[in-house]
N, C-alpha and C positions, 0 to 999 in steps of 0.2 A: 805513913807520920809525915815526911816529908813531905808531900806534898797537900796534907792537911795545913799544913806550917806556909805555903810558897802560897795558896786562895788565899790565907788569912789575911800576907800581908800585899797579894793582888787588892785587895777588900780593902785595905786602912791604905793605900793608895790610889785606888780608884777613889774615897770619900776624899783626902787631901785634894785629887784632882779635881772631883766640882769641885767645892766650894773654895776655888781660886778660882775656875770659873764662871760661881756665881757671882764673887766677887766682884771678876772684871770684865763680867754682864751690869751691872748695879757704879761701878768708877766708867763704865760708857755712858750712859744713861743718867750720872750727874752729868760728866764732861759738856756732854749737849742737849743737853738742859741747860748749863748757861754759856751756849757755847753765841757767840755774837752775830757770828756769818754762816754761808752755806762751809764753806770751807772749810773752818774751824765746825763743825758738826762731822763734814767731811773726817778731818783728822781725826777727830775723839773717834772715832764708829772702829777706822782703819786702826789706830791704836791701842780699841776692843777687841777688835781681831786677830791681832799678834797678843795678846794676854794668852785669850784662848788657847791658841796656837801655840804658844810656850806651855802650858798647865797638860794640856794633849801629849804634848813632845815629852815631855817629862813622868806623865804614867808612863806613857811606853818604853822610856828609859827604865824605870826601875821594877816594872815584869821583867823585864831583861836581864836586869839583876839580879831579881828573884830565880830568875830558871838558870842558872847561869852558878851561881848558891847552892839551886837541889842540884845541878849537873854536879860540882864540885861532891856536893856531899856524898852523891850515890857513889865516884872512883872512889874515895877515898874511905867506907864504909866497905864496898864490899870488893874495896882491890880491882874493877877493872880499867883497860886502859892506861895500869901501868907500865911503865917496860919493865923488860921481863917477867913482866902480870904474875901471877900467883896456879895457872895453871887453867883451861877445863876441867870441869867438875863434875863428874857424873850426878845422875838422881841419889844416891847413899853416902855423898861426900867425900871419895874422895880420889883421884888426882886418875885423868885418864889413861889406859896406857899409852907407850909408846908407840910412834909411828915407827913402821917398821923399814931395819934399811935400806937404803936411795942406793938398785940394782938387784933385788927379791925378786925373783918372778911374779904374774899378777897371779902362780894359781899357788905363791906357798902358805903356808899355815904356819902362825905361831901361835903360838897360842897366851891367851889374857895373864898378862905379871899377877904373885898372889896375891890376894887381898884387893884385888880390885870390884871385888863385888860384883863376879860374873859364874856362875855358878854347874 
């Protein structure tokens, strides 16, 4: 669901950026048409390019913000990456057995803890 929300937000941001780009190009065209000299036309073109670049950069920043929000949502929803986290869970939703104590030999056998889903 979060991925769908992210895609919708990205689509809205892209539409907004396209509108800004089209508006910048129209303003550039109008400025170029009213320019009296070659230097003024070049200046109008540069302003237009700057506005287009700003719109694209804003789109890039919006998308990055959407990704960040999605990642934060996943972290808070599932508890991954939190300090002192909830531990690793197996497919049955039960916490995995603790690691053997340090110094235990390679051949030492520790039976699984009761209720861990092992049969």
